[in-house]
Backbone of each chain as ProteinMPNN parsed JSONL, in Angstrom:
{"seq_chain_A": "MSRFWKCTLGIFLGLVLIAFACLSFRAGSPKDVYGMVRYAFPHMHRGKLRAGDDAPNVRLLALDGSNHFHLRERTGSRPLVVIFGSYT", "coords_chain_A": {"N_chain_A": [[34.277, -62.757, -27.064], [31.5, -63.325, -29.056], [31.108, -62.951, -32.736], [28.547, -61.856, -33.435], [27.732, -60.577, -31.067], [29.671, -58.692, -30.923], [29.098, -57.149, -33.243], [26.526, -56.281, -32.586], [26.939, -54.676, -30.294], [28.631, -52.792, -31.419], [26.851, -51.526, -33.123], [25.073, -50.576, -31.372], [26.673, -48.773, -29.913], [27.31, -46.943, -31.837], [24.764, -45.935, -32.489], [24.271, -44.63, -30.148], [26.224, -42.724, -30.111], [25.576, -41.243, -32.358], [23.009, -40.312, -31.469], [23.959, -38.666, -29.325], [25.394, -36.794, -30.777], [23.4, -35.521, -32.248], [21.789, -34.558, -30.173], [23.69, -32.814, -29.061], [23.96, -30.941, -31.112], [21.379, -29.845, -31.151], [21.096, -28.985, -28.524], [23.194, -27.284, -28.151], [25.833, -27.794, -27.219], [28.109, -30.433, -26.207], [28.438, -30.244, -23.397], [26.053, -29.058, -22.811], [24.292, -31.023, -23.286], [24.921, -32.994, -21.322], [24.164, -31.427, -19.169], [21.382, -31.117, -19.643], [20.683, -33.884, -19.537], [21.428, -34.474, -16.869], [20.161, -32.594, -15.282], [17.789, -31.646, -16.228], [16.174, -33.784, -17.492], [15.366, -35.491, -15.273], [13.163, -34.105, -14.203], [11.21, -34.015, -16.079], [8.978, -35.717, -16.048], [7.322, -34.653, -14.302], [4.595, -32.587, -13.243], [1.813, -32.644, -12.556], [-0.506, -31.312, -11.953], [-3.649, -30.201, -13.012], [-6.144, -28.442, -14.8], [-8.865, -27.546, -12.748], [-8.058, -28.926, -10.478], [-7.482, -28.462, -7.031], [-5.635, -25.715, -5.987], [-2.447, -26.066, -4.701], [-1.534, -24.938, -1.505], [1.03, -23.089, -0.584], [3.745, -22.016, 1.389], [5.265, -18.929, 1.298], [8.063, -16.62, 0.992], [8.382, -13.168, 1.437], [9.919, -10.547, -0.438], [11.362, -8.99, 1.211], [12.611, -10.714, 2.824], [11.887, -11.535, 5.4], [9.064, -11.577, 6.025], [6.423, -13.871, 5.758], [3.989, -15.461, 3.687], [1.037, -17.108, 2.544], [0.445, -18.788, -0.54], [-2.282, -19.063, -1.373], [-3.566, -17.037, 0.018], [-3.426, -14.983, -1.799], [-5.405, -15.48, -3.494], [-9.018, -15.32, -4.393], [-10.731, -12.925, -4.865], [-10.194, -12.265, -7.418], [-8.957, -13.737, -10.525], [-5.798, -15.343, -10.258], [-2.606, -14.954, -11.605], [0.127, -16.938, -11.804], [3.525, -16.96, -11.888], [6.198, -18.932, -12.148], [9.634, -19.149, -11.727], [13.249, -18.446, -12.168], [16.158, -16.322, -11.875], [18.395, -17.211, -13.406]], "CA_chain_A": [[32.832, -62.353, -27.43], [31.152, -63.811, -30.496], [30.937, -61.841, -33.769], [27.256, -61.378, -33.364], [27.548, -59.587, -30.019], [30.489, -57.51, -31.205], [28.345, -56.293, -34.162], [25.371, -55.622, -31.83], [27.537, -53.722, -29.51], [29.166, -51.717, -32.242], [25.777, -50.767, -33.746], [24.392, -49.871, -30.214], [27.498, -47.593, -29.484], [27.138, -46.073, -32.991], [23.506, -45.203, -32.366], [24.436, -43.791, -28.975], [27.084, -41.507, -30.594], [24.695, -40.369, -33.291], [22.009, -39.582, -30.52], [24.575, -37.729, -28.538], [25.703, -35.688, -31.674], [22.132, -34.859, -32.556], [21.448, -33.795, -28.954], [24.622, -31.78, -28.9], [23.64, -29.925, -32.036], [20.122, -29.269, -30.779], [21.314, -28.285, -27.249], [24.228, -26.211, -28.282], [27.227, -28.358, -27.052], [28.039, -31.724, -25.422], [28.127, -29.838, -21.999], [24.645, -28.804, -22.512], [23.573, -32.424, -23.332], [25.117, -33.449, -20.039], [23.37, -30.599, -18.251], [19.989, -31.555, -19.843], [20.392, -35.301, -18.924], [21.599, -34.458, -15.386], [19.254, -31.633, -14.507], [16.394, -31.402, -16.789], [15.35, -34.971, -17.697], [14.648, -36.01, -14.023], [11.989, -33.243, -13.922], [10.308, -33.965, -17.189], [7.757, -36.548, -15.903], [6.54, -34.016, -13.322], [3.522, -31.572, -13.775], [0.531, -33.493, -12.465], [-1.627, -30.417, -11.746], [-4.462, -29.983, -14.117], [-7.277, -27.553, -14.557], [-10.005, -28.104, -11.924], [-7.521, -29.305, -9.338], [-7.246, -27.452, -6.115], [-4.223, -25.197, -6.111], [-1.708, -26.251, -3.474], [-1.3, -23.832, -0.654], [2.4, -23.224, -0.051], [4.264, -20.866, 2.129], [6.313, -18.194, 0.507], [8.665, -15.544, 1.672], [8.378, -11.865, 0.726], [11.271, -9.991, -0.971], [12.157, -8.361, 2.371], [13.356, -11.758, 3.471], [11.412, -11.737, 6.748], [7.659, -11.844, 6.142], [5.974, -14.99, 5.065], [2.66, -15.495, 3.418], [0.646, -18.306, 1.852], [0.0, -18.422, -1.902], [-3.818, -18.924, -1.454], [-3.923, -15.704, 0.577], [-3.583, -14.015, -2.845], [-6.606, -15.821, -4.332], [-10.198, -15.096, -3.797], [-11.642, -11.978, -5.456], [-9.903, -12.218, -8.9], [-8.051, -14.746, -10.842], [-4.396, -15.081, -9.856], [-1.672, -15.577, -12.51], [1.317, -17.288, -10.985], [4.684, -17.103, -12.748], [7.39, -19.584, -11.531], [10.958, -19.165, -12.398], [14.386, -17.926, -11.422], [16.847, -15.339, -12.738], [19.327, -17.749, -14.286]], "C_chain_A": [[32.504, -62.831, -28.959], [30.944, -62.557, -31.432], [29.663, -61.132, -33.773], [27.079, -60.311, -32.32], [28.438, -58.396, -30.246], [29.831, -56.604, -32.14], [27.139, -55.551, -33.42], [25.79, -54.446, -30.998], [28.01, -52.504, -30.216], [27.962, -50.815, -32.784], [25.084, -49.857, -32.605], [25.219, -48.648, -29.926], [27.431, -46.476, -30.617], [25.87, -45.193, -32.836], [23.573, -44.166, -31.159], [25.256, -42.473, -29.389], [26.311, -40.557, -31.539], [23.641, -39.565, -32.414], [22.683, -38.404, -29.831], [25.0, -36.522, -29.529], [24.471, -34.862, -32.019], [21.727, -33.975, -31.459], [22.409, -32.593, -28.809], [24.349, -30.604, -29.908], [22.484, -29.189, -31.579], [20.466, -28.365, -29.51], [22.282, -27.298, -27.161], [25.757, -26.768, -28.094], [27.103, -29.679, -26.222], [27.919, -31.414, -23.892], [26.736, -29.645, -21.691], [23.789, -30.117, -22.523], [23.702, -33.089, -21.878], [24.217, -32.774, -19.023], [21.822, -30.999, -18.423], [19.666, -32.918, -19.257], [20.444, -35.206, -17.419], [20.586, -33.684, -14.651], [17.894, -31.513, -14.928], [15.481, -32.709, -16.91], [14.659, -35.458, -16.372], [13.372, -35.218, -13.634], [10.897, -33.465, -15.024], [9.028, -34.688, -16.99], [6.901, -35.823, -14.823], [5.493, -33.022, -13.993], [2.288, -32.324, -13.755], [-0.646, -32.649, -12.231], [-2.388, -30.115, -12.929], [-5.585, -29.016, -13.729], [-8.301, -28.228, -13.813], [-9.37, -28.58, -10.638], [-7.447, -28.197, -8.306], [-5.795, -27.002, -6.047], [-3.605, -25.39, -4.759], [-1.485, -24.94, -2.742], [0.117, -23.885, -0.08], [2.794, -21.956, 0.509], [5.361, -20.223, 1.402], [6.839, -17.06, 1.349], [8.68, -14.272, 0.797], [9.81, -11.443, 0.483], [12.106, -9.4, 0.224], [12.934, -9.531, 3.161], [12.818, -12.188, 4.873], [9.915, -12.123, 6.854], [7.285, -12.989, 5.244], [4.408, -14.792, 4.747], [2.3, -16.812, 2.581], [0.104, -17.97, 0.478], [-1.513, -18.283, -1.978], [-4.359, -17.567, -0.73], [-4.161, -14.719, -0.546], [-4.704, -14.442, -3.806], [-7.931, -15.387, -3.62], [-11.137, -14.117, -4.53], [-11.46, -11.915, -6.952], [-8.949, -13.429, -9.213], [-6.555, -14.417, -10.552], [-3.485, -15.806, -10.958], [-0.352, -15.753, -11.761], [2.431, -17.61, -12.037], [5.791, -17.642, -11.919], [8.621, -19.442, -12.33], [12.046, -18.597, -11.573], [15.107, -16.982, -12.467], [17.858, -16.091, -13.642], [18.607, -18.798, -15.249]], "O_chain_A": [[33.291, -62.656, -29.889], [30.68, -61.423, -31.034], [29.617, -59.938, -34.07], [26.42, -59.296, -32.546], [28.114, -57.269, -29.874], [29.919, -55.389, -31.961], [26.852, -54.378, -33.656], [25.15, -53.395, -30.969], [27.855, -51.371, -29.76], [28.055, -49.591, -32.878], [24.642, -48.723, -32.794], [24.657, -47.575, -29.709], [27.491, -45.277, -30.345], [25.877, -43.975, -33.01], [23.026, -43.064, -31.194], [24.933, -41.346, -29.013], [26.397, -39.33, -31.498], [23.433, -38.366, -32.594], [22.126, -37.31, -29.74], [24.951, -35.365, -29.111], [24.529, -33.633, -32.068], [21.365, -32.817, -31.668], [21.978, -31.49, -28.471], [24.502, -29.434, -29.559], [22.53, -27.959, -31.588], [20.156, -27.174, -29.475], [22.286, -26.496, -26.227], [26.716, -26.287, -28.696], [26.061, -29.943, -25.621], [27.359, -32.229, -23.159], [26.225, -29.947, -20.612], [22.755, -30.242, -21.867], [22.743, -33.638, -21.335], [23.607, -33.407, -18.162], [21.11, -31.179, -17.436], [18.639, -33.142, -18.616], [19.601, -35.79, -16.739], [20.181, -34.037, -13.543], [16.96, -31.312, -14.152], [14.31, -32.745, -16.532], [13.475, -35.795, -16.395], [12.6, -35.68, -12.794], [9.746, -33.084, -14.812], [8.043, -34.367, -17.655], [5.844, -36.339, -14.462], [5.585, -32.715, -15.182], [1.727, -32.64, -14.804], [-1.76, -33.169, -12.29], [-1.746, -29.75, -13.914], [-5.914, -28.807, -12.561], [-8.647, -29.367, -14.128], [-10.121, -28.655, -9.666], [-7.352, -27.036, -8.705], [-4.867, -27.81, -6.05], [-4.158, -24.937, -3.757], [-1.261, -23.916, -3.387], [0.37, -24.668, 0.835], [2.252, -20.907, 0.161], [6.292, -20.878, 0.934], [6.186, -16.591, 2.281], [8.953, -14.316, -0.403], [10.756, -11.919, 1.111], [13.335, -9.343, 0.204], [13.773, -9.274, 4.024], [13.319, -13.163, 5.434], [9.559, -12.931, 7.711], [7.757, -13.085, 4.111], [3.688, -14.076, 5.443], [3.173, -17.476, 2.022], [-0.617, -16.985, 0.322], [-1.97, -17.366, -2.661], [-5.491, -17.133, -0.944], [-4.924, -13.764, -0.399], [-4.908, -13.798, -4.836], [-7.944, -15.13, -2.416], [-12.281, -14.491, -4.791], [-12.383, -11.573, -7.691], [-8.288, -14.007, -8.35], [-6.165, -13.252, -10.622], [-3.577, -17.012, -11.19], [0.186, -14.815, -11.172], [2.244, -18.433, -12.933], [6.312, -16.933, -11.058], [8.597, -19.618, -13.548], [11.839, -18.284, -10.401], [14.757, -16.87, -13.642], [18.151, -15.517, -14.69], [19.256, -19.393, -16.109]]}, "seq_chain_B": "MVKIYNDYKDRADFLTVYVREAHPTDEWQMKSNVKEDVCYAQPKTLEQRVAIANDFVQRQKYPLPFGIDDMNNAADLAYSAWPERLYVIDEHGRIAYAGGMGPFKYEPEEVRAWLAKRFGPVTQTSSTAARAK", "coords_chain_B": {"N_chain_B": [[5.846, -11.422, -19.778], [5.586, -9.267, -18.279], [4.308, -7.368, -19.887], [1.839, -8.549, -20.238], [1.01, -8.431, -17.591], [0.898, -5.611, -17.229], [-1.198, -5.013, -19.017], [-3.353, -6.38, -17.856], [-3.547, -6.033, -15.12], [-5.393, -4.572, -13.781], [-7.563, -6.27, -13.73], [-6.941, -8.835, -12.974], [-4.992, -10.636, -10.567], [-1.428, -10.96, -9.966], [1.409, -12.95, -9.338], [4.662, -13.51, -8.863], [6.732, -16.376, -8.302], [9.659, -17.238, -6.882], [11.959, -19.745, -7.637], [14.077, -22.576, -7.382], [17.329, -22.054, -8.818], [17.739, -22.059, -12.469], [19.845, -22.299, -14.045], [22.482, -22.347, -12.606], [25.881, -21.415, -11.827], [27.319, -23.521, -10.727], [26.06, -25.726, -11.639], [24.222, -26.405, -14.318], [25.341, -24.38, -16.305], [24.391, -21.792, -18.565], [25.743, -20.402, -21.709], [24.609, -18.129, -22.484], [23.895, -16.882, -20.205], [26.389, -16.202, -19.08], [27.218, -14.346, -20.948], [25.291, -12.348, -20.464], [25.827, -11.551, -17.988], [24.695, -12.984, -15.858], [25.293, -14.631, -13.392], [25.17, -16.835, -10.974], [25.578, -19.015, -8.262], [23.93, -22.092, -7.312], [21.723, -21.322, -4.737], [22.436, -21.996, -1.314], [21.352, -21.276, 1.015], [18.52, -19.725, 2.42], [18.785, -16.947, 2.652], [20.648, -16.409, 0.627], [19.104, -16.987, -1.681], [17.149, -15.176, -1.43], [18.663, -12.83, -1.871], [19.554, -13.119, -4.442], [17.076, -13.031, -5.758], [16.211, -10.423, -5.088], [18.317, -8.999, -6.503], [17.493, -9.692, -9.112], [15.009, -8.367, -9.284], [15.713, -5.705, -8.988], [17.775, -5.265, -11.008], [16.327, -5.842, -13.326], [14.222, -4.213, -13.175], [11.685, -5.225, -12.215], [8.237, -5.381, -12.1], [6.183, -6.922, -11.008], [4.32, -8.44, -8.274], [5.93, -10.389, -5.649], [7.078, -13.635, -4.527], [9.003, -15.836, -2.601], [10.197, -19.089, -2.714], [10.716, -21.482, -0.126], [13.605, -23.092, 1.212], [13.151, -25.713, 1.222], [11.913, -26.103, -1.11], [9.125, -26.335, -1.466], [7.074, -25.03, -2.934], [8.106, -25.41, -5.591], [7.986, -28.133, -5.753], [5.241, -28.778, -5.265], [4.036, -27.465, -7.568], [5.447, -28.31, -9.566], [7.399, -26.591, -10.739], [10.053, -25.958, -11.613], [12.01, -25.526, -14.628], [10.603, -23.231, -15.155], [7.24, -22.162, -15.131], [3.759, -21.653, -15.819], [0.722, -20.654, -14.239], [-2.844, -20.27, -13.859], [-4.908, -19.414, -11.26], [-8.157, -19.733, -10.297], [-10.928, -17.738, -8.804], [-11.987, -19.466, -6.841], [-9.888, -20.84, -5.835], [-8.979, -22.909, -7.46], [-7.052, -24.606, -9.936], [-7.108, -23.0, -13.011], [-5.717, -22.715, -15.358], [-3.024, -24.612, -16.513], [0.266, -24.376, -17.302], [2.754, -25.673, -19.601], [5.965, -27.28, -18.995], [8.714, -25.181, -18.759], [11.675, -24.482, -20.813], [10.544, -24.736, -23.223], [7.772, -25.3, -23.409], [6.713, -23.154, -22.228], [4.431, -20.747, -22.308], [3.514, -17.67, -22.443], [1.591, -16.41, -24.038], [-0.641, -18.081, -23.925], [-1.548, -17.625, -21.442], [-2.412, -14.958, -21.795], [-4.351, -15.486, -23.683], [-6.146, -16.806, -22.143], [-6.865, -14.936, -20.19], [-7.851, -13.015, -21.956], [-10.067, -14.33, -22.983], [-11.651, -14.358, -20.714], [-11.768, -11.686, -19.817], [-11.833, -10.065, -22.042], [-9.981, -8.889, -24.934], [-7.011, -7.129, -24.37], [-4.786, -4.55, -24.974], [-1.755, -2.69, -24.733], [-2.163, -0.252, -25.897], [-5.09, -0.105, -26.168], [-5.701, -0.147, -23.477], [-4.45, 2.04, -22.486], [-5.91, 4.009, -23.921], [-8.476, 3.594, -22.835], [-8.09, 4.405, -20.178], [-7.568, 7.018, -20.681], [-10.053, 8.115, -21.298]], "CA_chain_B": [[4.772, -11.44, -18.764], [5.452, -7.809, -17.831], [3.376, -6.817, -20.852], [0.529, -9.126, -19.914], [0.74, -7.845, -16.346], [0.443, -4.174, -17.472], [-2.561, -5.008, -19.684], [-4.446, -7.056, -17.148], [-3.406, -5.827, -13.726], [-6.631, -4.05, -13.222], [-8.594, -7.251, -13.754], [-6.502, -10.044, -12.386], [-3.83, -10.54, -9.609], [-0.336, -11.605, -10.421], [2.344, -13.277, -8.317], [5.849, -14.208, -9.358], [7.273, -17.192, -7.288], [11.009, -17.514, -7.211], [12.302, -21.117, -7.215], [15.584, -22.962, -7.564], [17.996, -21.568, -10.108], [17.599, -23.048, -13.482], [21.207, -22.538, -14.68], [23.397, -21.734, -11.723], [27.218, -21.564, -12.213], [27.732, -24.8, -10.238], [25.299, -26.802, -12.249], [24.18, -26.361, -15.796], [25.35, -22.855, -16.642], [24.331, -21.473, -19.987], [26.655, -19.4, -22.198], [23.869, -16.816, -22.546], [23.932, -16.253, -18.836], [27.674, -15.625, -18.931], [27.15, -13.19, -21.801], [24.472, -11.271, -19.834], [26.353, -11.369, -16.556], [23.672, -13.51, -14.844], [26.09, -15.713, -12.85], [24.914, -17.128, -9.6], [25.571, -20.45, -7.824], [22.703, -22.496, -6.686], [21.769, -20.866, -3.267], [22.337, -23.057, -0.447], [20.675, -20.741, 2.14], [17.312, -18.823, 1.973], [19.288, -15.608, 2.499], [21.275, -16.318, -0.682], [18.111, -17.023, -2.654], [16.512, -13.804, -1.308], [19.6, -11.809, -2.425], [19.421, -13.174, -5.92], [15.616, -12.472, -6.255], [16.193, -8.911, -5.036], [19.083, -8.668, -7.544], [16.742, -9.747, -10.362], [13.946, -7.321, -9.295], [16.376, -4.434, -9.183], [18.315, -5.093, -12.274], [15.383, -6.006, -14.406], [13.096, -3.331, -12.748], [10.579, -6.069, -12.423], [7.186, -4.671, -11.267], [5.259, -7.78, -10.502], [4.414, -8.929, -6.876], [6.975, -11.461, -5.679], [7.151, -14.454, -3.467], [10.223, -16.72, -2.775], [10.091, -20.455, -2.32], [11.605, -21.865, 0.984], [14.766, -23.856, 0.673], [12.731, -27.032, 0.997], [11.419, -26.136, -2.491], [7.794, -26.747, -1.455], [6.334, -24.521, -4.082], [8.577, -25.953, -6.779], [7.479, -29.556, -5.755], [3.805, -28.698, -5.414], [3.596, -26.933, -8.841], [6.278, -28.845, -10.709], [7.717, -25.31, -11.213], [11.34, -25.892, -12.227], [12.621, -24.323, -14.365], [9.633, -22.17, -15.175], [5.906, -22.615, -15.474], [2.733, -20.517, -15.593], [-0.518, -21.141, -13.846], [-3.894, -19.389, -13.518], [-5.76, -19.965, -10.286], [-9.475, -18.897, -10.277], [-11.432, -17.179, -7.487], [-12.338, -20.532, -5.99], [-8.707, -21.566, -5.466], [-8.773, -24.038, -8.297], [-6.292, -24.349, -11.142], [-7.926, -22.653, -14.198], [-4.856, -22.921, -16.471], [-1.697, -25.137, -16.075], [1.139, -24.357, -18.435], [3.692, -26.704, -19.73], [7.246, -27.2, -18.529], [9.63, -24.381, -19.576], [11.306, -23.243, -21.556], [9.897, -25.046, -24.64], [6.352, -25.246, -23.207], [6.357, -21.899, -21.401], [3.645, -19.915, -23.319], [2.775, -16.556, -21.888], [0.409, -16.073, -24.872], [-1.71, -18.947, -23.525], [-2.073, -16.936, -20.286], [-2.963, -13.875, -22.331], [-5.597, -15.933, -24.319], [-7.119, -17.161, -21.028], [-7.308, -13.682, -19.694], [-8.675, -12.349, -23.042], [-11.355, -15.07, -23.024], [-12.343, -14.049, -19.408], [-11.967, -10.248, -19.601], [-11.727, -9.446, -23.316], [-8.655, -8.609, -25.303], [-6.482, -5.826, -23.999], [-3.375, -4.261, -25.295], [-1.223, -1.385, -24.035], [-2.856, 0.902, -26.685], [-6.452, -0.062, -25.704], [-5.76, 0.114, -21.974], [-4.103, 3.504, -22.329], [-7.092, 4.779, -24.43], [-9.458, 3.44, -21.877], [-7.684, 5.278, -19.072], [-7.621, 8.515, -21.019], [-11.472, 8.535, -21.348]], "C_chain_B": [[4.608, -10.128, -18.305], [4.283, -7.154, -18.643], [1.919, -7.267, -20.441], [0.121, -8.545, -18.6], [0.233, -6.345, -16.502], [-0.885, -4.127, -18.115], [-3.627, -5.5, -18.756], [-4.394, -6.806, -15.616], [-4.541, -5.254, -13.066], [-7.745, -5.051, -13.148], [-8.209, -8.569, -12.987], [-5.287, -9.711, -11.431], [-2.746, -11.33, -10.251], [0.655, -11.873, -9.244], [3.605, -14.067, -9.033], [6.432, -15.04, -8.151], [8.633, -17.574, -7.731], [11.465, -18.805, -6.806], [13.789, -21.371, -7.383], [16.15, -22.373, -8.815], [17.953, -22.639, -11.156], [19.037, -23.317, -14.07], [22.296, -21.782, -13.846], [24.924, -22.133, -12.241], [27.721, -22.937, -11.761], [26.974, -25.945, -10.674], [25.445, -26.793, -13.668], [24.218, -24.907, -16.24], [25.24, -22.678, -18.238], [25.244, -20.349, -20.465], [25.865, -18.169, -22.288], [23.948, -16.147, -21.228], [25.294, -15.541, -18.561], [27.728, -14.256, -19.697], [26.4, -12.011, -21.094], [24.778, -11.063, -18.406], [25.302, -11.838, -15.557], [24.374, -14.76, -14.27], [25.898, -15.851, -11.378], [25.034, -18.628, -9.354], [24.189, -20.801, -7.329], [22.716, -22.058, -5.146], [21.715, -22.094, -2.391], [21.653, -22.534, 0.962], [19.525, -19.98, 1.649], [17.861, -17.371, 1.723], [19.947, -15.403, 1.063], [20.161, -16.175, -1.818], [17.369, -15.65, -2.621], [17.368, -12.736, -2.056], [19.503, -11.889, -3.936], [18.146, -12.651, -6.477], [15.666, -11.003, -6.184], [17.151, -8.304, -6.176], [18.256, -8.625, -8.932], [15.677, -8.675, -10.403], [14.618, -5.887, -9.6], [16.997, -4.206, -10.607], [17.429, -5.158, -13.407], [14.204, -4.962, -14.243], [11.749, -4.011, -12.868], [9.451, -5.661, -11.482], [6.124, -5.583, -10.638], [5.398, -8.172, -9.049], [5.157, -10.177, -6.883], [6.73, -12.262, -4.41], [8.413, -15.422, -3.68], [9.873, -18.07, -2.177], [11.09, -20.787, -1.171], [12.635, -22.799, 0.354], [14.36, -25.43, 0.758], [11.94, -27.251, -0.254], [9.936, -26.64, -2.393], [6.904, -26.25, -2.596], [6.674, -25.18, -5.357], [7.909, -27.411, -6.863], [6.054, -29.661, -5.986], [3.283, -28.509, -6.78], [4.441, -27.454, -9.91], [6.91, -27.589, -11.496], [8.978, -25.214, -12.005], [11.28, -26.308, -13.631], [11.724, -23.049, -14.433], [8.285, -22.686, -15.712], [4.896, -21.587, -15.066], [1.384, -21.286, -15.129], [-1.466, -19.973, -13.709], [-4.803, -20.038, -12.501], [-7.063, -19.083, -10.195], [-9.871, -18.511, -8.861], [-11.711, -18.225, -6.432], [-11.022, -21.261, -5.403], [-8.461, -22.829, -6.278], [-7.785, -23.695, -9.56], [-7.207, -24.07, -12.39], [-7.001, -22.93, -15.445], [-3.491, -23.493, -15.919], [-0.805, -25.214, -17.273], [2.129, -25.528, -18.476], [5.091, -26.29, -19.062], [8.156, -26.239, -19.372], [10.937, -25.058, -19.944], [10.519, -23.521, -22.837], [8.283, -24.97, -24.563], [5.826, -24.108, -22.458], [5.802, -21.05, -22.363], [2.921, -18.91, -22.615], [1.469, -16.287, -22.735], [-0.756, -17.017, -24.542], [-2.38, -18.249, -22.308], [-2.862, -15.704, -20.806], [-4.309, -14.369, -23.047], [-6.544, -16.276, -23.196], [-7.712, -15.8, -20.527], [-8.187, -12.973, -20.714], [-10.049, -13.005, -23.148], [-12.211, -14.563, -21.906], [-12.65, -12.577, -19.415], [-12.11, -9.431, -20.982], [-10.282, -9.119, -23.707], [-8.165, -7.24, -24.828], [-5.148, -5.718, -24.413], [-3.013, -2.961, -24.595], [-2.027, -0.222, -24.655], [-4.272, 1.055, -26.207], [-6.595, 0.333, -24.309], [-5.364, 1.627, -21.747], [-5.252, 4.433, -22.812], [-8.279, 4.755, -23.387], [-9.318, 4.355, -20.616], [-7.785, 6.778, -19.388], [-9.08, 9.132, -21.115], [-12.006, 8.989, -20.065]], "O_chain_B": [[3.487, -9.8, -17.915], [3.414, -6.484, -18.085], [0.983, -6.476, -20.331], [-1.044, -8.172, -18.462], [-0.778, -5.963, -15.913], [-1.675, -3.244, -17.782], [-4.766, -5.046, -18.874], [-5.21, -7.389, -14.902], [-4.686, -5.415, -11.854], [-8.791, -4.755, -12.569], [-9.063, -9.274, -12.451], [-4.68, -8.643, -11.52], [-3.024, -12.267, -11.0], [0.709, -11.101, -8.286], [3.457, -15.112, -9.667], [6.612, -14.468, -7.076], [8.808, -18.157, -8.801], [11.39, -19.054, -5.603], [14.604, -20.457, -7.507], [15.428, -22.224, -9.801], [18.083, -23.838, -10.912], [19.348, -24.421, -14.517], [22.901, -20.799, -14.273], [25.092, -23.091, -12.995], [28.57, -23.476, -12.47], [27.169, -27.053, -10.175], [26.495, -27.085, -14.241], [23.178, -24.307, -16.515], [25.912, -23.337, -19.031], [25.503, -19.419, -19.702], [26.485, -17.113, -22.163], [24.06, -14.923, -21.16], [25.36, -14.485, -17.933], [28.187, -13.23, -19.195], [26.834, -10.86, -21.139], [24.005, -10.429, -17.688], [25.048, -11.182, -14.547], [24.03, -15.87, -14.676], [26.422, -15.049, -10.605], [24.614, -19.422, -10.196], [23.389, -19.935, -6.977], [23.633, -22.414, -4.405], [21.044, -23.082, -2.69], [21.452, -23.313, 1.893], [19.54, -19.589, 0.482], [17.481, -16.691, 0.77], [19.789, -14.359, 0.431], [20.287, -15.37, -2.741], [17.028, -15.08, -3.657], [16.843, -11.877, -2.764], [19.385, -10.875, -4.624], [18.1, -11.95, -7.487], [15.216, -10.337, -7.116], [16.842, -7.25, -6.732], [18.344, -7.687, -9.724], [15.443, -8.105, -11.469], [14.098, -5.067, -10.357], [16.796, -3.187, -11.268], [17.737, -4.558, -14.437], [13.323, -4.879, -15.098], [10.815, -3.509, -13.494], [9.627, -5.593, -10.266], [5.284, -5.133, -9.859], [6.534, -8.243, -8.58], [5.126, -10.959, -7.834], [6.272, -11.747, -3.39], [8.781, -15.738, -4.811], [9.244, -18.089, -1.119], [12.246, -20.376, -1.272], [12.555, -23.214, -0.802], [15.156, -26.299, 0.401], [11.377, -28.318, -0.5], [9.556, -27.386, -3.295], [6.087, -26.996, -3.136], [5.796, -25.506, -6.157], [7.37, -27.809, -7.896], [5.606, -30.489, -6.778], [2.326, -29.152, -7.212], [4.233, -27.117, -11.076], [6.931, -27.568, -12.727], [9.023, -24.473, -12.987], [10.62, -27.3, -13.939], [12.031, -21.996, -13.874], [8.224, -23.521, -16.614], [5.092, -20.785, -14.153], [1.052, -22.373, -15.602], [-1.042, -18.84, -13.48], [-5.412, -21.07, -12.78], [-7.004, -17.864, -10.038], [-9.243, -18.9, -7.877], [-11.678, -17.918, -5.24], [-11.127, -22.173, -4.583], [-7.782, -23.738, -5.8], [-7.795, -22.581, -10.083], [-8.016, -24.932, -12.733], [-7.512, -23.348, -16.484], [-2.903, -22.931, -14.995], [-1.051, -26.009, -18.18], [2.299, -26.261, -17.502], [5.307, -25.148, -18.656], [8.339, -26.471, -20.567], [11.251, -26.123, -19.412], [9.918, -22.626, -23.431], [7.61, -24.623, -25.533], [4.654, -24.064, -22.083], [6.53, -20.585, -23.241], [1.797, -19.162, -22.18], [0.411, -15.982, -22.184], [-1.871, -16.667, -24.931], [-3.602, -18.277, -22.162], [-3.934, -15.438, -20.263], [-5.305, -13.649, -22.973], [-7.737, -16.014, -23.35], [-8.928, -15.615, -20.476], [-9.195, -12.378, -20.334], [-11.058, -12.336, -23.372], [-13.406, -14.346, -22.109], [-13.763, -12.221, -19.03], [-12.472, -8.254, -20.979], [-9.426, -9.082, -22.824], [-8.922, -6.273, -24.908], [-4.367, -6.657, -24.261], [-3.828, -2.272, -23.982], [-2.496, 0.669, -23.947], [-4.686, 2.163, -25.866], [-7.511, 1.076, -23.957], [-5.929, 2.321, -20.902], [-5.527, 5.473, -22.214], [-8.944, 5.76, -23.136], [-10.272, 4.949, -20.113], [-8.035, 7.632, -18.537], [-9.312, 10.339, -21.039], [-13.175, 9.364, -19.981]]}, "name": "protein", "num_of_chains": 2, "seq": "MSRFWKCTLGIFLGLVLIAFACLSFRAGSPKDVYGMVRYAFPHMHRGKLRAGDDAPNVRLLALDGSNHFHLRERTGSRPLVVIFGSYTMVKIYNDYKDRADFLTVYVREAHPTDEWQMKSNVKEDVCYAQPKTLEQRVAIANDFVQRQKYPLPFGIDDMNNAADLAYSAWPERLYVIDEHGRIAYAGGMGPFKYEPEEVRAWLAKRFGPVTQTSSTAARAK"}
């Protein structure tokens, strides 16, 4: 490999290491960087719903584990605040 | 969000939708979850997801109405919900407020601001005083 390409590769790897170190510092640990890249980054482009769009009507299950309902059944007479999330 | 719920439940409806785990033990587990004993693997069945959701409601004494996403993650995909996100849907079934992707852009105060603009500012103190009248 020519000297130019060795230098370029070295600089590139150095930048990658610096970026990884900065991300590790910000995220908490190298394991969290892996988690962020593996699980969070693929979702970051999503979020296409905007104010004015029709709210998608999705089927949900009640806490009892047996009764279903549709999200839009809860809309109509008052605004509906929807909180999406999980325990972990 | 529980505070906002308590302040505005007489004026707006609320629904919590439980989606895929954000930090399960078999994926990207956070140290804070271990510390708080919130350790669950990513559910593989709807029954497992229902069980964790019920655990959450009982342990946190969570008062808001609840719905659980099916294992095809239809709600998550339709609303780009993972890991957490807030929306307000108006009376016509249209999105009135679409929050950012959590955790960094998850802003309950933006929901409060929307509700305050619509119904006026409400706090626990003012709502308690209003009920006492």
